[in-house]
Residue frames as a rotation matrix with the C-alpha (Angstrom) as fourth column:
ASP 1
0.567 0.822 -0.045 0.04
0.824 -0.566 0.033 0.00
0.002 -0.056 -0.998 0.02
LEU 2
-0.114 -0.693 0.712 1.61
0.637 -0.600 -0.483 3.21
0.762 0.399 0.510 -1.15
HIS 3
0.355 0.293 0.888 0.01
-0.320 -0.854 0.410 5.35
0.878 -0.430 -0.210 1.61
SER 4
0.999 -0.026 0.025 1.51
-0.015 0.337 0.941 3.19
-0.033 -0.941 0.336 4.32
PHE 5
0.356 -0.928 0.110 5.07
0.613 0.144 -0.777 3.67
0.705 0.344 0.620 2.96
PRO 6
0.483 -0.195 -0.854 7.15
0.790 -0.324 0.520 5.09
-0.378 -0.926 -0.003 5.80
THR 7
0.393 -0.322 0.861 8.23
0.485 -0.723 -0.492 8.68
0.781 0.611 -0.128 5.31
ARG 8
-0.576 -0.594 -0.561 10.28
0.811 -0.329 -0.484 11.18
0.102 -0.734 0.671 7.30
ARG 9
0.532 0.708 -0.465 8.51
0.766 -0.636 -0.094 14.06
-0.362 -0.306 -0.881 8.94
SER 10
0.644 -0.289 0.709 9.34
0.386 -0.677 -0.626 17.41
0.661 0.677 -0.324 7.36
SER 11
0.836 -0.395 0.381 11.03
-0.548 -0.559 0.622 18.49
-0.033 -0.729 -0.684 10.71
ASP 12
0.618 -0.582 0.528 13.33
0.224 0.774 0.592 15.40
-0.753 -0.248 0.609 10.27
LEU 13
0.759 -0.267 0.594 14.55
0.635 0.101 -0.766 16.56
0.145 0.958 0.246 6.94
TRP 14
0.652 -0.503 0.568 16.63
-0.272 -0.854 -0.444 19.34
0.708 0.135 -0.693 8.42
GLN 15
0.798 -0.367 0.479 18.35
-0.449 0.169 0.878 17.28
-0.403 -0.915 -0.030 11.03
ARG 16
-0.083 -0.883 -0.462 21.87
-0.992 0.117 -0.044 16.12
0.092 0.455 -0.886 10.40
SER 17
0.871 0.340 -0.354 22.03
-0.377 0.925 -0.041 12.49
0.314 0.169 0.934 9.40
GLU 18
0.454 -0.709 0.540 24.50
-0.505 0.295 0.812 9.96
-0.734 -0.641 -0.224 10.63
MET 19
-0.116 -0.469 0.876 25.13
0.480 0.746 0.462 8.31
-0.870 0.474 0.138 7.28
VAL 20
0.009 0.052 -0.999 25.80
-0.709 -0.704 -0.042 9.28
-0.705 0.708 0.030 3.69
LYS 21
0.353 0.079 0.932 24.93
0.512 0.818 -0.263 7.19
-0.783 0.570 0.248 0.54
HIS 22
-0.151 -0.528 -0.836 27.06
-0.657 -0.578 0.484 7.84
-0.739 0.622 -0.260 -2.50
ILE 23
0.304 0.296 0.905 25.71
0.466 0.783 -0.413 6.31
-0.831 0.548 0.100 -5.74
VAL 24
-0.293 -0.411 -0.863 27.40
-0.650 -0.576 0.495 6.74
-0.701 0.706 -0.098 -9.15
PHE 25
0.555 0.492 0.671 26.02
0.243 0.676 -0.696 5.42
-0.796 0.549 0.256 -12.44
TRP 26
-0.337 -0.743 -0.579 28.09
-0.467 -0.402 0.788 5.03
-0.818 0.536 -0.211 -15.64
LYS 27
0.891 0.448 -0.069 27.59
-0.252 0.362 -0.898 4.36
-0.377 0.817 0.435 -19.23
ILE 28
0.098 -0.943 0.317 30.61
-0.056 0.313 0.948 2.24
-0.994 -0.111 -0.022 -20.48
CYS 29
0.121 -0.175 -0.977 32.21
-0.942 -0.331 -0.057 2.51
-0.313 0.927 -0.205 -23.86
GLY 30
-0.749 -0.631 -0.204 32.50
-0.659 0.674 0.335 -0.42
-0.074 0.385 -0.920 -26.20
ALA 31
-0.133 0.649 -0.749 30.74
-0.469 0.625 0.624 -3.69
0.873 0.434 0.221 -27.01
VAL 32
0.825 0.565 0.031 29.24
-0.324 0.427 0.844 -6.08
0.463 -0.706 0.535 -24.41
GLU 33
0.590 -0.638 -0.495 32.52
0.690 0.716 -0.101 -8.01
0.419 -0.282 0.863 -23.88
GLU 34
-0.400 -0.798 0.452 34.45
0.398 -0.595 -0.698 -4.75
0.826 -0.099 0.555 -23.33
ARG 35
0.130 0.510 0.850 31.82
-0.640 -0.612 0.465 -3.46
0.757 -0.605 0.247 -20.91
GLU 36
0.918 0.280 -0.279 31.97
-0.015 0.730 0.683 -6.76
0.395 -0.623 0.675 -18.97
ARG 37
0.162 -0.950 -0.266 35.72
0.797 0.285 -0.532 -6.55
0.582 -0.125 0.804 -18.72
CYS 38
-0.434 -0.253 0.864 35.50
-0.046 -0.952 -0.302 -2.95
0.900 -0.171 0.402 -17.50
ILE 39
0.533 0.720 0.444 32.91
-0.588 -0.062 0.806 -3.84
0.608 -0.691 0.391 -14.86
GLU 40
0.813 -0.265 -0.518 35.11
0.463 0.835 0.298 -6.71
0.354 -0.482 0.801 -13.55
GLU 41
-0.282 -0.949 0.139 38.14
0.691 -0.302 -0.657 -4.47
0.665 -0.089 0.741 -13.37
PHE 42
-0.210 0.300 0.931 36.10
-0.479 -0.862 0.169 -1.74
0.852 -0.410 0.325 -11.64
ARG 43
0.860 0.508 -0.047 34.92
-0.204 0.427 0.881 -4.40
0.467 -0.748 0.471 -9.04
ARG 44
0.426 -0.783 -0.454 38.51
0.792 0.565 -0.231 -5.46
0.437 -0.261 0.861 -8.42
LYS 45
-0.495 -0.617 0.611 39.69
0.327 -0.784 -0.527 -1.89
0.805 -0.061 0.590 -8.02
THR 46
0.137 0.628 0.766 36.78
-0.563 -0.587 0.582 -1.05
0.815 -0.511 0.273 -5.73
LEU 47
0.851 0.099 -0.516 37.49
0.266 0.766 0.585 -4.09
0.453 -0.635 0.626 -3.55
SER 48
-0.097 -0.976 -0.194 41.09
0.871 0.012 -0.492 -2.91
0.482 -0.217 0.849 -3.14
LEU 49
-0.345 0.051 0.937 39.80
-0.168 -0.986 -0.008 0.63
0.923 -0.160 0.349 -2.13
GLN 50
0.656 0.753 0.055 37.85
-0.251 0.149 0.956 -0.95
0.712 -0.641 0.287 0.63
ALA 51
0.595 -0.555 -0.582 41.02
0.768 0.606 0.208 -2.32
0.237 -0.570 0.786 2.13
ILE 52
-0.437 -0.861 0.262 42.86
0.784 -0.507 -0.359 0.96
0.442 0.049 0.896 1.74
ILE 53
-0.676 0.213 0.706 40.33
-0.226 -0.971 0.077 3.61
0.702 -0.107 0.704 2.66
PRO 54
-0.862 0.263 -0.433 38.69
0.496 0.616 -0.612 2.94
0.105 -0.743 -0.661 6.04
GLN 55
-0.746 0.611 -0.265 36.02
-0.468 -0.765 -0.443 5.68
-0.473 -0.206 0.857 5.59
ILE 56
-0.374 0.632 -0.679 34.19
-0.689 0.301 0.659 3.36
0.621 0.714 0.323 3.15
LYS 57
-0.347 0.367 0.863 31.70
-0.788 0.385 -0.480 1.49
-0.509 -0.847 0.155 5.32
SER 58
0.013 0.264 0.964 30.31
0.401 0.882 -0.247 -0.53
-0.916 0.390 -0.095 2.42
ALA 59
-0.272 -0.069 -0.960 30.52
-0.800 -0.538 0.266 -0.50
-0.535 0.840 0.091 -1.36
VAL 60
0.000 0.359 0.933 28.59
0.303 0.889 -0.343 -2.59
-0.953 0.283 -0.108 -3.84
ILE 61
-0.787 -0.245 -0.567 29.12
-0.484 -0.325 0.812 -2.73
-0.383 0.914 0.137 -7.65
GLY 62
0.051 0.849 0.527 26.00
0.131 0.517 -0.846 -3.44
-0.990 0.112 -0.084 -9.62
ALA 63
-0.974 -0.221 -0.060 25.85
-0.042 -0.082 0.996 -4.26
-0.225 0.972 0.071 -13.31
ASN 64
-0.312 0.906 -0.287 22.58
-0.812 -0.411 -0.414 -3.37
-0.493 0.104 0.864 -14.97
ILE 65
-0.468 0.132 0.874 20.67
0.181 0.982 -0.051 -6.59
-0.865 0.135 -0.483 -15.86
CYS 66
0.682 0.573 0.455 19.09
0.632 -0.149 -0.760 -4.53
-0.368 0.806 -0.463 -18.76
ALA 67
-0.147 -0.927 -0.344 22.46
0.498 -0.370 0.784 -3.35
-0.855 -0.056 0.516 -20.01
ASP 68
-0.547 -0.049 0.836 21.05
0.823 -0.217 0.526 -2.17
0.155 0.975 0.159 -23.37
SER 69
0.414 0.692 0.592 19.00
0.448 -0.720 0.529 0.57
0.792 0.046 -0.608 -21.60
GLY 70
0.967 0.099 0.234 20.31
-0.123 -0.623 0.772 3.29
0.222 -0.776 -0.591 -19.40
TYR 71
0.249 -0.922 0.296 23.50
-0.967 -0.255 0.018 3.02
0.059 -0.291 -0.955 -17.40
HIS 72
0.270 -0.228 -0.936 25.66
-0.336 0.888 -0.313 -0.11
0.902 0.399 0.163 -17.45
VAL 73
-0.107 -0.468 -0.877 27.16
0.724 0.568 -0.391 -0.11
0.681 -0.677 0.278 -13.97
CYS 74
0.549 0.262 0.794 26.83
-0.308 -0.819 0.483 1.64
0.777 -0.510 -0.369 -10.61
ILE 75
-0.614 -0.544 -0.572 28.61
0.444 0.360 -0.820 1.77
0.652 -0.758 0.020 -7.25
ASP 76
0.502 0.803 0.320 26.43
-0.075 -0.328 0.942 2.12
0.861 -0.497 -0.104 -4.18
SER 77
-0.357 -0.797 -0.487 28.49
0.545 0.245 -0.802 3.05
0.758 -0.552 0.347 -1.18
VAL 78
0.779 0.620 -0.092 28.02
0.362 -0.324 0.874 4.23
0.512 -0.714 -0.477 2.46
PHE 79
-0.453 -0.874 0.177 29.98
0.363 -0.362 -0.859 6.62
0.814 -0.325 0.481 4.58
THR 80
-0.242 0.306 -0.921 29.47
0.970 0.103 -0.221 7.71
0.028 -0.946 -0.322 8.13
SER 81
0.265 0.267 -0.927 29.54
0.376 -0.913 -0.155 11.46
-0.888 -0.308 -0.342 7.35
ARG 82
0.995 0.062 0.079 30.01
0.100 -0.506 -0.856 14.02
-0.013 0.860 -0.510 4.60
GLU 83
0.401 -0.916 0.009 33.59
-0.875 -0.380 0.300 14.52
-0.272 -0.128 -0.954 5.80
ASP 84
-0.124 -0.508 0.852 34.29
-0.157 0.858 0.489 10.83
-0.980 -0.073 -0.186 5.30
LEU 85
0.706 0.400 0.585 32.84
0.548 0.215 -0.809 11.03
-0.449 0.891 -0.067 1.81
GLU 86
0.927 -0.347 -0.144 35.13
-0.374 -0.816 -0.440 13.92
0.036 0.462 -0.886 1.05
VAL 87
0.060 -0.906 0.419 38.14
-0.651 0.282 0.705 12.00
-0.756 -0.315 -0.573 2.39
TYR 88
0.050 0.037 0.998 37.27
0.449 0.892 -0.056 9.19
-0.892 0.451 0.028 -0.02
ILE 89
0.904 0.374 0.207 36.61
0.348 -0.365 -0.863 11.54
-0.247 0.852 -0.461 -2.95
ASP 90
0.801 -0.596 -0.061 39.99
-0.593 -0.774 -0.223 13.17
0.085 0.215 -0.973 -2.56
HIS 91
0.445 -0.632 0.635 42.02
-0.207 0.617 0.759 10.02
-0.871 -0.469 0.143 -1.73
PRO 92
-0.239 -0.662 -0.711 44.78
-0.866 -0.186 0.465 9.41
-0.439 0.727 -0.528 -4.30
GLU 93
-0.896 -0.023 0.443 43.78
0.082 0.973 0.215 5.73
-0.436 0.229 -0.871 -4.72
HIS 94
0.093 0.986 0.136 40.21
0.513 0.070 -0.856 6.73
-0.854 0.149 -0.499 -5.46
LEU 95
0.328 -0.030 -0.944 41.39
-0.555 -0.815 -0.167 9.28
-0.765 0.579 -0.284 -7.94
LYS 96
-0.782 -0.611 -0.119 43.17
-0.500 0.502 0.706 6.43
-0.372 0.612 -0.698 -9.82
VAL 97
-0.567 0.667 0.484 39.87
0.623 0.731 -0.277 4.45
-0.539 0.145 -0.830 -9.98
ARG 98
0.399 0.722 -0.564 38.05
0.140 -0.656 -0.741 7.59
-0.906 0.217 -0.363 -11.11
GLU 99
-0.197 -0.589 -0.784 40.58
-0.763 -0.410 0.500 8.04
-0.616 0.696 -0.369 -13.83
PHE 100
-0.950 -0.106 0.294 40.08
0.051 0.876 0.480 4.43
-0.309 0.471 -0.827 -15.06
MET 101
-0.113 0.975 0.190 36.31
0.747 0.210 -0.630 4.95
-0.655 0.071 -0.753 -15.16
ASP 102
0.341 0.177 -0.923 36.70
-0.319 -0.902 -0.290 8.37
-0.884 0.394 -0.251 -16.96
GLU 103
-0.571 -0.659 -0.488 38.78
-0.676 0.040 0.736 6.62
-0.466 0.751 -0.468 -19.58
ASN 104
-0.984 0.137 0.111 36.31
0.168 0.919 0.357 3.82
-0.053 0.370 -0.927 -20.09
THR 105
-0.182 0.979 -0.088 32.93
0.843 0.109 -0.526 5.62
-0.506 -0.169 -0.846 -19.87
TYR 106
-0.706 -0.058 0.706 31.05
0.581 -0.618 0.530 8.25
0.406 0.784 0.469 -21.71
ASP 107
-0.028 0.732 0.681 28.42
-0.347 -0.646 0.680 9.41
0.937 -0.217 0.272 -19.20
LYS 108
-0.615 -0.097 -0.783 27.90
0.623 0.549 -0.557 9.34
0.484 -0.830 -0.277 -15.47
THR 109
0.219 0.752 0.622 25.45
-0.183 -0.595 0.783 10.48
0.958 -0.285 0.008 -12.84
VAL 110
-0.790 -0.517 -0.330 26.29
0.268 0.192 -0.944 11.09
0.552 -0.834 -0.013 -9.17
PHE 111
0.269 0.883 0.384 23.63
-0.213 -0.335 0.918 11.01
0.939 -0.329 0.098 -6.44
ASP 112
-0.794 -0.474 -0.381 24.53
0.322 0.205 -0.924 11.56
0.516 -0.857 -0.010 -2.72
TYR 113
0.207 0.827 0.522 22.03
-0.354 -0.434 0.829 11.73
0.912 -0.356 0.203 0.11
GLU 114
-0.783 -0.378 0.494 21.95
-0.566 0.103 -0.818 11.47
0.258 -0.920 -0.294 3.87
PHE 115
0.160 0.807 -0.569 19.92
-0.195 0.591 0.783 8.80
0.968 -0.015 0.252 5.69
């Protein structure tokens, strides 16, 4: 039932949250095989980031099961605070992964929110 879906009170919307969700979607260049290789390399690189950057509380890579429509891959990650997200964003190892994705993609969308 749509009307029973839990929502936050408007007064809650202005309170500082304790967690930040960082989601990025990409469209990958190339044919299906090239996209699959890129996604696997991205998974490997992201796994290594989780071992290097303690601010990452969780990170999941998802490949679109309808890869012919919309974005091909996303990362869905969680941080304890906006400050932790900024540490991650500016971390030299993250910048290397970002460069890899910039070289292999032609479009991206970033969506961050507190929860």
